[in-house]
TIVO-2410 file (N, C-alpha, C; in nm, 3 decimals):
# residues 111
REC num residu      c1      c2      c3 atome chaine
REC   1      M   1.257   0.122   0.401     N      A
REC   1      M   1.157   0.065   0.284    CA      A
REC   1      M   1.321  -0.044   0.205     C      A
REC   2      T   1.221  -0.155   0.133     N      A
REC   2      T   1.311  -0.230   0.102    CA      A
REC   2      T   1.296  -0.255  -0.082     C      A
REC   3      D   1.357  -0.344  -0.152     N      A
REC   3      D   1.349  -0.339  -0.267    CA      A
REC   3      D   1.181  -0.347  -0.334     C      A
REC   4      P   1.132  -0.263  -0.425     N      A
REC   4      P   0.995  -0.277  -0.448    CA      A
REC   4      P   0.977  -0.396  -0.502     C      A
REC   5      A   1.040  -0.476  -0.539     N      A
REC   5      A   1.023  -0.623  -0.633    CA      A
REC   5      A   0.997  -0.748  -0.502     C      A
REC   6      T   1.013  -0.669  -0.377     N      A
REC   6      T   1.015  -0.789  -0.260    CA      A
REC   6      T   0.869  -0.874  -0.328     C      A
REC   7      N   0.881  -0.991  -0.305     N      A
REC   7      N   0.757  -1.071  -0.343    CA      A
REC   7      N   0.649  -1.104  -0.219     C      A
REC   8      H   0.555  -1.146  -0.254     N      A
REC   8      H   0.420  -1.131  -0.152    CA      A
REC   8      H   0.446  -1.208  -0.035     C      A
REC   9      D   0.506  -1.330  -0.053     N      A
REC   9      D   0.551  -1.407   0.065    CA      A
REC   9      D   0.629  -1.320   0.167     C      A
REC  10      Q   0.758  -1.244   0.109     N      A
REC  10      Q   0.841  -1.156   0.199    CA      A
REC  10      Q   0.745  -1.043   0.302     C      A
REC  11      V   0.651  -0.987   0.239     N      A
REC  11      V   0.571  -0.895   0.258    CA      A
REC  11      V   0.499  -0.949   0.375     C      A
REC  12      L   0.446  -1.052   0.360     N      A
REC  12      L   0.388  -1.115   0.433    CA      A
REC  12      L   0.469  -1.156   0.571     C      A
REC  13      E   0.565  -1.202   0.575     N      A
REC  13      E   0.653  -1.257   0.624    CA      A
REC  13      E   0.712  -1.134   0.747     C      A
REC  14      E   0.722  -1.038   0.669     N      A
REC  14      E   0.744  -0.939   0.720    CA      A
REC  14      E   0.651  -0.832   0.840     C      A
REC  15      A   0.557  -0.868   0.796     N      A
REC  15      A   0.447  -0.812   0.847    CA      A
REC  15      A   0.407  -0.885   0.974     C      A
REC  16      A   0.432  -1.027   0.994     N      A
REC  16      A   0.384  -1.097   1.090    CA      A
REC  16      A   0.513  -1.105   1.180     C      A
REC  17      R   0.654  -1.061   1.130     N      A
REC  17      R   0.726  -1.013   1.223    CA      A
REC  17      R   0.725  -0.939   1.294     C      A
REC  18      W   0.668  -0.812   1.238     N      A
REC  18      W   0.635  -0.681   1.301    CA      A
REC  18      W   0.529  -0.686   1.412     C      A
REC  19      R   0.449  -0.770   1.360     N      A
REC  19      R   0.329  -0.778   1.482    CA      A
REC  19      R   0.405  -0.834   1.601     C      A
REC  20      A   0.458  -0.979   1.575     N      A
REC  20      A   0.514  -1.072   1.680    CA      A
REC  20      A   0.592  -0.974   1.748     C      A
REC  21      E   0.664  -0.845   1.729     N      A
REC  21      E   0.767  -0.752   1.773    CA      A
REC  21      E   0.678  -0.655   1.860     C      A
REC  22      G   0.535  -0.668   1.858     N      A
REC  22      G   0.436  -0.568   1.914    CA      A
REC  22      G   0.393  -0.446   1.839     C      A
REC  23      H   0.410  -0.434   1.717     N      A
REC  23      H   0.386  -0.330   1.626    CA      A
REC  23      H   0.244  -0.348   1.592     C      A
REC  24      K   0.182  -0.243   1.527     N      A
REC  24      K   0.107  -0.238   1.467    CA      A
REC  24      K   0.116  -0.237   1.322     C      A
REC  25      V   0.033  -0.325   1.239     N      A
REC  25      V   0.075  -0.315   1.082    CA      A
REC  25      V  -0.058  -0.313   1.015     C      A
REC  26      A  -0.048  -0.228   0.871     N      A
REC  26      A  -0.156  -0.218   0.812    CA      A
REC  26      A  -0.099  -0.321   0.655     C      A
REC  27      L  -0.183  -0.356   0.606     N      A
REC  27      L  -0.153  -0.415   0.480    CA      A
REC  27      L  -0.241  -0.330   0.346     C      A
REC  28      A  -0.158  -0.288   0.242     N      A
REC  28      A  -0.236  -0.224   0.123    CA      A
REC  28      A  -0.181  -0.333   0.039     C      A
REC  29      T  -0.322  -0.369  -0.078     N      A
REC  29      T  -0.317  -0.452  -0.162    CA      A
REC  29      T  -0.365  -0.403  -0.262     C      A
REC  30      V  -0.310  -0.414  -0.397     N      A
REC  30      V  -0.366  -0.373  -0.503    CA      A
REC  30      V  -0.491  -0.450  -0.526     C      A
REC  31      I  -0.594  -0.409  -0.550     N      A
REC  31      I  -0.719  -0.494  -0.606    CA      A
REC  31      I  -0.783  -0.476  -0.746     C      A
REC  32      E  -0.745  -0.385  -0.800     N      A
REC  32      E  -0.780  -0.379  -0.923    CA      A
REC  32      E  -0.711  -0.290  -1.004     C      A
REC  33      T  -0.694  -0.277  -1.149     N      A
REC  33      T  -0.599  -0.230  -1.196    CA      A
REC  33      T  -0.681  -0.196  -1.345     C      A
REC  34      W  -0.621  -0.089  -1.433     N      A
REC  34      W  -0.688  -0.053  -1.535    CA      A
REC  34      W  -0.582   0.037  -1.635     C      A
REC  35      G  -0.550  -0.014  -1.747     N      A
REC  35      G  -0.452   0.039  -1.843    CA      A
REC  35      G  -0.327   0.043  -1.788     C      A
REC  36      S  -0.236   0.136  -1.801     N      A
REC  36      S  -0.133   0.126  -1.785    CA      A
REC  36      S  -0.070   0.146  -1.598     C      A
REC  37      A  -0.080   0.051  -1.534     N      A
REC  37      A  -0.084   0.045  -1.389    CA      A
REC  37      A   0.058   0.033  -1.347     C      A
REC  38      P   0.135   0.074  -1.243     N      A
REC  38      P   0.256   0.036  -1.213    CA      A
REC  38      P   0.283  -0.110  -1.175     C      A
REC  39      R   0.190  -0.164  -1.109     N      A
REC  39      R   0.192  -0.290  -1.026    CA      A
REC  39      R   0.050  -0.333  -1.049     C      A
REC  40      P   0.077  -0.472  -1.075     N      A
REC  40      P  -0.031  -0.594  -1.094    CA      A
REC  40      P  -0.126  -0.621  -0.969     C      A
REC  41      V  -0.227  -0.652  -0.992     N      A
REC  41      V  -0.303  -0.690  -0.890    CA      A
REC  41      V  -0.254  -0.795  -0.830     C      A
REC  42      G  -0.291  -0.794  -0.678     N      A
REC  42      G  -0.220  -0.884  -0.555    CA      A
REC  42      G  -0.076  -0.835  -0.505     C      A
REC  43      S  -0.039  -0.687  -0.578     N      A
REC  43      S   0.105  -0.631  -0.521    CA      A
REC  43      S   0.075  -0.575  -0.370     C      A
REC  44      Q   0.150  -0.595  -0.291     N      A
REC  44      Q   0.132  -0.535  -0.155    CA      A
REC  44      Q   0.237  -0.456  -0.083     C      A
REC  45      L   0.205  -0.377   0.006     N      A
REC  45      L   0.296  -0.294   0.080    CA      A
REC  45      L   0.250  -0.316   0.218     C      A
REC  46      A   0.315  -0.353   0.314     N      A
REC  46      A   0.305  -0.351   0.481    CA      A
REC  46      A   0.374  -0.215   0.540     C      A
REC  47      I   0.285  -0.175   0.619     N      A
REC  47      I   0.318  -0.048   0.683    CA      A
REC  47      I   0.316  -0.077   0.807     C      A
REC  48      R   0.410  -0.026   0.866     N      A
REC  48      R   0.461  -0.050   1.039    CA      A
REC  48      R   0.378   0.061   1.103     C      A
REC  49      D   0.360   0.075   1.206     N      A
REC  49      D   0.299   0.161   1.293    CA      A
REC  49      D   0.387   0.312   1.309     C      A
REC  50      D   0.532   0.256   1.286     N      A
REC  50      D   0.604   0.392   1.289    CA      A
REC  50      D   0.674   0.436   1.156     C      A
REC  51      S   0.578   0.410   1.029     N      A
REC  51      S   0.596   0.452   0.923    CA      A
REC  51      S   0.713   0.362   0.837     C      A
REC  52      E   0.760   0.242   0.906     N      A
REC  52      E   0.872   0.169   0.815    CA      A
REC  52      E   0.753   0.068   0.726     C      A
REC  53      F   0.789   0.051   0.604     N      A
REC  53      F   0.727  -0.024   0.500    CA      A
REC  53      F   0.791  -0.090   0.419     C      A
REC  54      V   0.726  -0.217   0.370     N      A
REC  54      V   0.824  -0.297   0.287    CA      A
REC  54      V   0.714  -0.358   0.164     C      A
REC  55      G   0.764  -0.388   0.047     N      A
REC  55      G   0.666  -0.411  -0.080    CA      A
REC  55      G   0.657  -0.271  -0.146     C      A
REC  56      S   0.544  -0.306  -0.207     N      A
REC  56      S   0.517  -0.165  -0.320    CA      A
REC  56      S   0.361  -0.223  -0.383     C      A
REC  57      V   0.296  -0.113  -0.388     N      A
REC  57      V   0.179  -0.110  -0.460    CA      A
REC  57      V   0.178  -0.018  -0.591     C      A
REC  58      S   0.286   0.051  -0.611     N      A
REC  58      S   0.292   0.127  -0.706    CA      A
REC  58      S   0.422   0.180  -0.771     C      A
REC  59      G   0.513   0.122  -0.757     N      A
REC  59      G   0.625   0.152  -0.805    CA      A
REC  59      G   0.697   0.286  -0.752     C      A
REC  60      G   0.629   0.312  -0.646     N      A
REC  60      G   0.693   0.454  -0.547    CA      A
REC  60      G   0.590   0.564  -0.603     C      A
REC  61      C   0.513   0.562  -0.703     N      A
REC  61      C   0.481   0.694  -0.751    CA      A
REC  61      C   0.334   0.699  -0.614     C      A
REC  62      I   0.296   0.660  -0.560     N      A
REC  62      I   0.152   0.711  -0.470    CA      A
REC  62      I   0.212   0.624  -0.338     C      A
REC  63      E   0.308   0.567  -0.292     N      A
REC  63      E   0.344   0.490  -0.184    CA      A
REC  63      E   0.314   0.589  -0.065     C      A
REC  64      G   0.367   0.724  -0.056     N      A
REC  64      G   0.360   0.817   0.070    CA      A
REC  64      G   0.210   0.832   0.074     C      A
REC  65      D   0.129   0.856  -0.013     N      A
REC  65      D  -0.022   0.854  -0.007    CA      A
REC  65      D  -0.042   0.745   0.067     C      A
REC  66      V  -0.032   0.626   0.037     N      A
REC  66      V  -0.081   0.487   0.077    CA      A
REC  66      V  -0.035   0.469   0.247     C      A
REC  67      V   0.100   0.514   0.255     N      A
REC  67      V   0.165   0.489   0.371    CA      A
REC  67      V   0.084   0.611   0.487     C      A
REC  68      T   0.025   0.714   0.417     N      A
REC  68      T  -0.015   0.805   0.526    CA      A
REC  68      T  -0.170   0.755   0.597     C      A
REC  69      R  -0.237   0.690   0.441     N      A
REC  69      R  -0.374   0.631   0.482    CA      A
REC  69      R  -0.369   0.513   0.550     C      A
REC  70      A  -0.233   0.417   0.550     N      A
REC  70      A  -0.218   0.307   0.628    CA      A
REC  70      A  -0.200   0.328   0.769     C      A
REC  71      L  -0.144   0.460   0.799     N      A
REC  71      L  -0.113   0.510   0.943    CA      A
REC  71      L  -0.271   0.551   0.985     C      A
REC  72      D  -0.313   0.614   0.909     N      A
REC  72      D  -0.487   0.635   0.950    CA      A
REC  72      D  -0.566   0.559   0.990     C      A
REC  73      T  -0.561   0.411   0.909     N      A
REC  73      T  -0.631   0.300   0.904    CA      A
REC  73      T  -0.602   0.212   1.045     C      A
REC  74      L  -0.456   0.225   1.093     N      A
REC  74      L  -0.402   0.204   1.206    CA      A
REC  74      L  -0.485   0.256   1.342     C      A
REC  75      A  -0.495   0.386   1.316     N      A
REC  75      A  -0.542   0.485   1.429    CA      A
REC  75      A  -0.699   0.460   1.445     C      A
REC  76      T  -0.777   0.424   1.330     N      A
REC  76      T  -0.920   0.401   1.338    CA      A
REC  76      T  -0.988   0.224   1.346     C      A
REC  77      G  -0.879   0.170   1.289     N      A
REC  77      G  -0.906   0.036   1.290    CA      A
REC  77      G  -1.023   0.005   1.173     C      A
REC  78      K  -1.042   0.078   1.076     N      A
REC  78      K  -1.106   0.092   0.958    CA      A
REC  78      K  -1.038   0.053   0.826     C      A
REC  79      P  -1.099  -0.042   0.777     N      A
REC  79      P  -1.058  -0.066   0.614    CA      A
REC  79      P  -1.077   0.051   0.537     C      A
REC  80      E  -1.005   0.070   0.443     N      A
REC  80      E  -1.041   0.155   0.338    CA      A
REC  80      E  -1.015   0.158   0.185     C      A
REC  81      I  -1.070   0.160   0.088     N      A
REC  81      I  -1.043   0.138  -0.026    CA      A
REC  81      I  -0.990   0.294  -0.112     C      A
REC  82      V  -0.895   0.302  -0.184     N      A
REC  82      V  -0.852   0.426  -0.226    CA      A
REC  82      V  -0.835   0.381  -0.414     C      A
REC  83      E  -0.900   0.491  -0.446     N      A
REC  83      E  -0.854   0.454  -0.625    CA      A
REC  83      E  -0.779   0.574  -0.650     C      A
REC  84      Y  -0.668   0.557  -0.741     N      A
REC  84      Y  -0.582   0.656  -0.813    CA      A
REC  84      Y  -0.582   0.656  -0.949     C      A
REC  85      G  -0.598   0.743  -1.029     N      A
REC  85      G  -0.595   0.738  -1.165    CA      A
REC  85      G  -0.544   0.898  -1.240     C      A
REC  86      V  -0.518   0.852  -1.357     N      A
REC  86      V  -0.465   0.977  -1.424    CA      A
REC  86      V  -0.574   1.107  -1.418     C      A
REC  87      S  -0.705   1.058  -1.432     N      A
REC  87      S  -0.803   1.178  -1.423    CA      A
REC  87      S  -0.850   1.211  -1.328     C      A
REC  88      D  -0.801   1.157  -1.221     N      A
REC  88      D  -0.799   1.223  -1.072    CA      A
REC  88      D  -0.699   1.319  -1.040     C      A
REC  89      A  -0.748   1.447  -0.970     N      A
REC  89      A  -0.663   1.542  -0.962    CA      A
REC  89      A  -0.564   1.468  -0.828     C      A
REC  90      M  -0.584   1.372  -0.756     N      A
REC  90      M  -0.491   1.323  -0.647    CA      A
REC  90      M  -0.398   1.253  -0.725     C      A
REC  91      A  -0.415   1.233  -0.844     N      A
REC  91      A  -0.302   1.123  -0.890    CA      A
REC  91      A  -0.212   1.236  -0.949     C      A
REC  92      W  -0.220   1.333  -0.965     N      A
REC  92      W  -0.125   1.437  -1.029    CA      A
REC  92      W  -0.043   1.480  -0.891     C      A
REC  93      Q  -0.121   1.506  -0.793     N      A
REC  93      Q  -0.053   1.548  -0.656    CA      A
REC  93      Q   0.029   1.421  -0.588     C      A
REC  94      V  -0.009   1.283  -0.630     N      A
REC  94      V   0.110   1.198  -0.568    CA      A
REC  94      V   0.176   1.145  -0.669     C      A
REC  95      G   0.162   1.169  -0.800     N      A
REC  95      G   0.265   1.114  -0.876    CA      A
REC  95      G   0.225   1.015  -0.993     C      A
REC  96      L   0.079   0.986  -1.028     N      A
REC  96      L   0.044   0.873  -1.068    CA      A
REC  96      L  -0.005   0.916  -1.198     C      A
REC  97      A   0.090   0.955  -1.316     N      A
REC  97      A   0.069   1.018  -1.426    CA      A
REC  97      A   0.088   0.913  -1.568     C      A
REC  98      C   0.091   0.777  -1.502     N      A
REC  98      C   0.126   0.682  -1.589    CA      A
REC  98      C  -0.014   0.644  -1.685     C      A
REC  99      G  -0.114   0.718  -1.686     N      A
REC  99      G  -0.227   0.686  -1.760    CA      A
REC  99      G  -0.306   0.549  -1.744     C      A
REC 100      G  -0.270   0.518  -1.607     N      A
REC 100      G  -0.355   0.378  -1.550    CA      A
REC 100      G  -0.458   0.430  -1.431     C      A
REC 101      R  -0.516   0.339  -1.375     N      A
REC 101      R  -0.604   0.372  -1.262    CA      A
REC 101      R  -0.553   0.243  -1.152     C      A
REC 102      I  -0.534   0.241  -1.055     N      A
REC 102      I  -0.553   0.149  -0.970    CA      A
REC 102      I  -0.631   0.157  -0.822     C      A
REC 103      R  -0.666   0.063  -0.750     N      A
REC 103      R  -0.742   0.048  -0.661    CA      A
REC 103      R  -0.673  -0.002  -0.545     C      A
REC 104      V  -0.655   0.025  -0.440     N      A
REC 104      V  -0.552  -0.012  -0.305    CA      A
REC 104      V  -0.666  -0.040  -0.183     C      A
REC 105      M  -0.656  -0.156  -0.132     N      A
REC 105      M  -0.741  -0.202  -0.023    CA      A
REC 105      M  -0.616  -0.174   0.115     C      A
REC 106      V  -0.658  -0.083   0.212     N      A
REC 106      V  -0.565  -0.059   0.306    CA      A
REC 106      V  -0.651  -0.104   0.430     C      A
REC 107      E  -0.607  -0.204   0.505     N      A
REC 107      E  -0.669  -0.256   0.603    CA      A
REC 107      E  -0.555  -0.284   0.708     C      A
REC 108      P  -0.602  -0.266   0.851     N      A
REC 108      P  -0.513  -0.340   0.968    CA      A
REC 108      P  -0.501  -0.483   0.955     C      A
REC 109      V  -0.389  -0.489   0.999     N      A
REC 109      V  -0.371  -0.677   1.001    CA      A
REC 109      V  -0.396  -0.675   1.186     C      A
REC 110      S  -0.467  -0.762   1.194     N      A
REC 110      S  -0.521  -0.791   1.331    CA      A
REC 110      S  -0.480  -0.967   1.344     C      A
REC 111      G  -0.465  -0.991   1.503     N      A
REC 111      G  -0.462  -1.104   1.536    CA      A
REC 111      G  -0.337  -1.144   1.579     C      A
***
């Protein structure tokens, strides 16, 4: 894992490098926020098939769950949209208790 402040270009560059090295890679992108969200729309996390990741979609509070879902996405090849919010029981389980809501698209990187 690297600094959560890693910018968008660096996340994509690292994902491309991992693909060039032969790894499967998934990309998680914040597609919607509401209220006190930990990261803005467009924030990204790249996840490698061995669980290495770079970037951030949540300031750390839900990254573990996103990584797990990304690994599932790599296994199935199917993208997924996941929502986390304070009213959701899952939010408390994974630590998103900031009062906001985020939607994250998790998808395999192909090509």
